[in-house]
C-alpha positions in Angstrom: 161.9 115.7 -9.5 160.2 116.5 -6.2 160.3 120.0 -4.6 159.3 121.7 -1.7 158.2 125.5 -2.1 158.8 127.4 1.0 156.1 130.2 2.1 157.5 132.9 0.1 156.7 131.5 -2.8 153.4 130.1 -2.3 151.9 133.8 -0.6 153.8 135.2 -4.3 152.8 132.3 -7.0 148.6 132.5 -5.0 149.2 137.1 -5.9 150.2 136.9 -9.2 153.2 139.3 -8.5 155.7 138.7 -11.3 159.0 138.1 -8.5 159.7 134.8 -9.5 163.1 134.5 -10.8 163.5 133.0 -14.7 165.5 129.8 -13.4 162.0 129.0 -10.5 159.3 129.8 -13.2 160.9 127.1 -15.7 161.2 125.3 -11.9 157.1 125.7 -11.9 156.4 125.5 -16.1 158.5 121.6 -15.9 155.2 118.8 -16.0 157.5 116.9 -14.4 158.6 118.2 -11.0 156.6 117.8 -8.3 155.6 120.4 -5.9 154.9 119.8 -1.9 154.6 122.6 0.5 155.2 121.9 4.2 151.5 122.0 6.2 153.5 124.8 8.9 153.6 127.2 5.7 149.9 126.0 5.1 149.5 127.0 9.1 152.0 130.6 8.3 149.6 131.0 4.6 146.0 131.1 6.0 147.4 133.3 8.7 148.0 136.1 6.3 145.0 135.4 4.5 143.5 136.1 7.5 145.2 138.9 8.6 144.5 141.0 5.5 148.2 140.6 4.8 148.0 139.2 0.9 145.2 139.2 -1.4 144.9 136.7 -3.5 144.5 136.6 -7.6 141.0 134.6 -6.6 139.0 134.6 -3.8 139.8 132.4 -1.2 138.1 132.4 2.5 140.9 130.8 4.5 139.2 128.0 4.7 139.3 127.0 0.8 143.0 127.0 1.3 143.5 123.7 0.8 141.5 123.3 -2.4 143.9 126.7 -3.9 147.0 124.3 -2.7 146.2 121.1 -4.2 143.4 121.4 -6.9 144.9 124.8 -8.2 148.2 124.7 -7.8 148.5 121.1 -8.2 150.8 120.6 -5.4 150.8 118.2 -2.1 150.7 118.6 1.0 153.8 117.8 3.7 152.2 117.3 6.9 155.2 117.5 10.0 156.0 114.3 10.7 158.2 112.9 14.1 161.0 112.4 11.6 160.7 116.1 10.4 161.0 117.1 14.4 164.5 114.8 14.8 166.1 116.5 12.0 164.6 120.4 13.2 166.3 119.3 17.0 169.1 118.8 15.1 169.4 122.0 13.0 171.7 124.4 14.9 171.3 127.6 15.0 172.0 131.0 12.8 173.1 134.2 14.3 169.5 136.6 13.7 167.1 133.7 12.5 164.5 131.9 15.4 161.7 131.4 12.8 160.3 129.1 13.9 157.8 127.8 11.1 161.3 128.8 8.9 164.0 125.8 10.7 160.3 123.8 10.7 160.7 123.2 7.0 163.5 123.0 6.6 164.4 120.3 8.1 161.0 118.4 6.4 163.7 120.0 2.9 166.6 118.0 4.7 164.5 114.9 5.7 162.9 114.3 2.5 166.2 115.7 0.5 164.6 117.9 -1.6 165.1 120.8 -2.7 163.5 124.1 -1.1 162.8 126.9 -4.0 162.6 130.3 -1.4 163.3 133.8 -1.2 164.0 133.9 1.9 167.5 135.9 2.1 168.1 133.9 6.1 168.2 129.6 4.4 170.8 130.2 2.0 172.6 130.2 5.6 170.9 126.9 6.2 173.5 125.6 3.3 175.9 124.2 5.5 173.9 122.2 7.2 172.8 120.2 3.9 170.0 122.5 2.4 169.4 122.2 -0.9 168.5 125.6 -1.9 167.0 127.1 -4.6 166.8 130.9 -4.4 164.6 132.8 -6.3 166.9 136.2 -6.4 
């Protein structure tokens, strides 16, 4: 099965935090699954590395983030495309949630019909709009 990993999960994986639920860890451990990461998450992740807000378990500079994601973790990058932006434009605004990056990642998951794995507590509010969310408790 194909899954979209959001920024919060990428940070947990890359910083060796043992904060993944058993269900999420089982999905990640299943070699039959394919994992995608949004180019928007990569942008956020690079910013977190550059500002020192996260420290990676292996020393990767911000220019090496693609190596970390594609070669070390084995994730595929899902670049934002016109169809994702069209879905983004149709998403209803959720009160208290105006993060553009989050909304684009949600739009990608919806467009690609992929479950989104996230720890973001605002994402469950998008289930009413069709988001298939696997929430990391």
